[in-house]
C-alpha positions as CSV (number, residue, x, y, z in Angstrom):
1,M,-40.0,59.5,33.7
2,R,-40.7,58.1,37.1
3,H,-41.3,54.7,35.6
4,A,-38.2,54.5,33.5
5,I,-35.9,51.7,34.6
6,V,-34.2,54.3,36.8
7,A,-36.2,57.1,38.2
8,V,-35.2,60.6,37.2
9,A,-34.2,63.1,39.9
10,C,-35.7,66.5,39.3
11,G,-35.0,69.8,41.2
12,A,-37.2,71.1,43.9
13,G,-37.1,74.1,46.2
14,L,-38.3,73.4,49.7
15,V,-37.3,70.6,52.1
16,A,-40.1,68.3,53.2
17,S,-40.9,68.1,56.8
18,G,-39.6,64.6,57.1
19,F,-36.3,65.5,55.6
20,A,-35.4,68.6,57.6
21,Q,-31.7,69.5,57.3
22,G,-31.1,66.2,55.5
23,R,-32.0,64.2,58.6
24,P,-35.1,61.9,58.9
25,A,-37.8,63.2,61.3
26,G,-38.8,61.2,64.4
27,R,-40.3,57.8,63.8
28,D,-44.0,58.0,63.2
29,A,-46.2,54.9,63.0
30,R,-48.1,56.1,59.9
31,A,-44.8,56.8,58.1
32,S,-43.0,53.6,59.3
33,A,-45.7,51.1,58.5
34,P,-45.3,51.1,54.7
35,M,-41.5,51.0,55.0
36,D,-41.7,48.2,57.5
37,A,-43.8,46.3,55.1
38,L,-41.4,47.0,52.3
39,A,-38.4,45.8,54.3
40,E,-40.4,42.6,55.3
41,T,-41.2,42.1,51.6
42,L,-37.6,42.5,50.4
43,L,-36.4,40.1,53.2
44,A,-39.0,37.5,52.0
45,L,-38.4,37.9,48.2
46,A,-34.7,38.6,47.9
47,P,-32.9,35.6,46.3
48,A,-30.7,33.4,48.5
49,A,-27.0,34.2,48.6
50,D,-26.2,31.2,46.4
51,A,-29.0,31.9,43.8
52,N,-27.8,31.9,40.2
53,A,-31.0,33.0,38.5
54,T,-33.5,35.8,38.5
55,P,-36.8,34.7,40.2
56,T,-39.9,34.6,38.1
57,I,-43.2,36.4,39.0
58,E,-44.6,33.0,39.9
59,T,-41.7,32.3,42.3
60,L,-42.1,35.7,44.0
61,R,-45.9,35.2,44.3
62,A,-45.3,31.8,46.0
63,Q,-43.3,33.4,48.8
64,A,-45.1,34.6,52.0
65,S,-44.9,38.4,52.0
66,P,-47.1,41.4,52.8
67,I,-47.8,42.0,49.1
68,R,-51.5,41.5,48.2
69,W,-51.1,40.0,44.7
70,K,-53.8,40.2,42.1
71,E,-54.4,38.4,38.9
72,V,-53.0,40.3,35.9
73,R,-52.9,40.0,32.2
74,S,-49.7,40.9,30.5
75,S,-49.8,43.4,27.7
76,A,-46.8,44.0,25.5
77,E,-47.9,47.6,25.1
78,E,-47.5,48.4,28.8
79,P,-43.9,48.8,30.1
80,L,-45.0,48.1,33.6
81,R,-47.9,45.9,34.9
82,N,-49.7,46.3,38.2
83,L,-49.2,43.2,40.3
84,G,-50.9,44.2,43.5
85,T,-50.6,46.4,46.6
86,L,-48.3,46.9,49.6
87,A,-49.3,48.9,52.6
88,G,-51.3,51.5,50.6
89,G,-48.9,51.5,47.7
90,T,-48.9,49.9,44.3
91,V,-46.6,47.0,43.2
92,L,-45.5,47.0,39.6
93,A,-43.0,45.1,37.4
94,P,-41.7,45.3,33.9
95,T,-43.8,43.3,31.5
96,S,-42.0,39.9,31.3
97,A,-42.2,36.5,33.0
98,Q,-38.8,37.1,34.6
99,P,-38.6,40.9,35.4
100,P,-35.3,42.2,36.7
101,E,-37.0,44.3,39.4
102,L,-40.1,45.2,41.4
103,V,-41.4,48.8,41.7
104,F,-43.2,50.0,44.8
105,D,-45.1,53.3,44.4
106,W,-46.8,55.6,46.9
107,D,-48.7,58.8,46.1
108,G,-50.4,61.0,48.7
109,P,-53.0,63.7,48.8
110,P,-51.8,67.3,48.2
111,G,-49.7,68.8,51.1
112,H,-49.4,65.5,53.0
113,P,-45.8,64.3,53.1
114,F,-45.2,60.6,54.0
115,G,-41.9,61.1,55.9
116,F,-40.7,57.6,54.9
117,N,-37.3,56.3,55.9
118,P,-36.6,53.1,54.0
119,V,-33.0,53.0,55.3
120,E,-34.1,52.8,58.9
121,A,-36.8,50.2,58.1
122,L,-34.3,48.0,56.3
123,R,-31.8,48.2,59.1
124,N,-34.5,47.2,61.6
125,K,-35.1,44.0,59.5
126,G,-31.4,43.1,59.6
127,F,-30.3,44.6,56.3
128,T,-26.9,46.2,55.9
129,V,-27.5,49.4,53.8
130,R,-24.7,51.1,51.9
131,A,-25.0,54.2,49.7
132,L,-23.8,54.0,46.0
133,Y,-25.0,57.2,44.4
134,C,-27.1,60.1,45.7
135,A,-29.2,63.0,44.7
136,P,-27.8,66.6,45.1
137,M,-30.9,67.8,47.1
138,V,-32.9,66.4,50.0
139,S,-36.2,67.7,48.8
140,E,-36.4,65.6,45.6
141,G,-34.3,63.0,43.8
142,T,-33.2,59.4,43.7
143,N,-30.8,57.8,46.0
144,Y,-29.2,54.4,45.2
145,F,-28.1,51.7,47.7
146,L,-26.7,48.2,48.0
147,V,-28.8,46.4,50.5
148,A,-28.0,42.9,51.9
149,A,-29.6,40.7,54.6
150,P,-27.9,37.6,56.1
151,G,-28.3,34.6,53.7
152,K,-29.6,36.8,50.9
153,R,-27.9,38.0,47.7
154,P,-27.2,41.7,47.9
155,G,-29.5,43.8,45.7
156,F,-29.6,47.2,44.1
157,L,-32.3,49.6,45.6
158,S,-33.2,53.0,44.2
159,V,-35.4,55.4,46.1
160,Y,-37.1,58.3,44.4
161,A,-38.8,60.7,46.7
162,F,-40.7,64.0,46.4
163,D,-42.3,64.4,49.8
164,A,-44.8,67.3,49.2
165,P,-43.1,70.2,50.7
166,M,-45.9,72.6,49.7
167,A,-49.6,72.6,50.3
168,I,-50.3,72.1,46.6
169,S,-47.8,69.4,46.1
170,I,-48.5,65.6,46.0
171,A,-46.1,63.3,47.7
172,S,-44.6,60.8,45.4
173,W,-42.3,57.9,46.2
174,S,-41.0,55.2,43.8
175,I,-38.8,52.5,45.2
176,R,-37.2,49.8,43.0
177,Y,-35.4,46.6,44.0
178,R,-33.5,44.6,41.5
179,F,-33.6,40.8,41.7
180,D,-31.2,40.0,38.9
181,G,-28.0,40.6,40.8
182,H,-26.9,43.4,38.5
183,I,-25.4,46.6,40.1
184,P,-25.6,49.5,37.7
185,S,-22.6,51.8,37.4
186,L,-23.0,55.5,37.9
187,A,-22.6,55.9,34.1
188,E,-25.6,53.5,33.6
189,V,-27.7,55.4,36.1
190,Q,-26.9,58.7,34.3
191,A,-27.5,57.2,30.9
192,E,-31.0,56.1,32.0
193,G,-31.8,59.8,32.6
194,D,-30.7,60.6,36.2
195,T,-27.9,63.0,35.2
196,E,-27.9,64.6,38.7
197,A,-26.8,61.4,40.4
198,S,-23.3,61.4,41.8
199,T,-21.0,59.7,44.3
200,D,-21.4,62.7,46.6
201,C,-23.7,61.5,49.4
202,S,-23.1,64.4,51.8
203,T,-26.8,65.3,51.7
204,E,-27.6,62.3,53.9
205,T,-31.3,62.3,53.0
206,F,-32.0,59.3,55.2
207,G,-29.3,60.0,57.8
208,P,-25.7,58.8,57.7
209,V,-25.1,55.8,55.5
210,E,-21.8,54.1,54.9
211,Q,-20.8,54.5,51.3
212,I,-19.5,51.8,49.0
213,S,-17.8,51.9,45.6
214,H,-19.3,50.3,42.5
215,S,-16.5,47.8,42.2
216,A,-16.9,46.8,45.9
217,A,-20.6,46.5,45.5
218,Q,-20.1,44.3,42.4
219,A,-17.8,42.0,44.3
220,L,-20.3,41.6,47.2
221,A,-23.2,41.0,44.8
222,G,-21.4,38.7,42.4
223,S,-22.8,41.1,39.8
224,R,-23.8,39.9,36.3
225,A,-24.9,41.5,33.1
226,P,-28.6,42.4,33.0
227,A,-29.1,40.1,30.0
228,L,-28.1,37.0,31.9
229,R,-30.9,35.2,33.8
């Protein structure tokens, strides 16, 4: 269910090397490059603070960003379509002209964790990052954030990570960013399948992050119903 609208957090036993004791490991160029590219992409594509509509794929493609876009043909049978690549990962979106979100996926070879820290990368690009809901374990799960950069409308970011803590495991990351301004409630996140998500963010998977309530996040984002475009 990784490619459901909200990724499902599953249990795992061991802590990946990049997440030791719930703290990110030291910054590594190989680990930071994809997240730096992600942060640069979100900074480029996030709607302006006064935007009232969800950008179309054509609008996103017209913006200068690190994404390597490719020509795609839509298929109603596919819930997600492959739009291109970003720093070794795949960029996908729901099949519609005006998708509510982009999905950024990375998968690694067995036994090779990525050690990504998207929170650090976003902060380095000027984003303010606040935690909404978190996974109960560091080793695997989805964490949810409100992220905002100056002049940009705050957006909802979900980060699923399983960072290959065992030699036979394959690292898997799926990061989703919503462009429609909607900030899902905890009940919505759980209804989409992530029943382990909660407002307890004491695990600090990516280090200490200020927490924000759903109502406060809605106020900052000027949240709207997903059906409105």
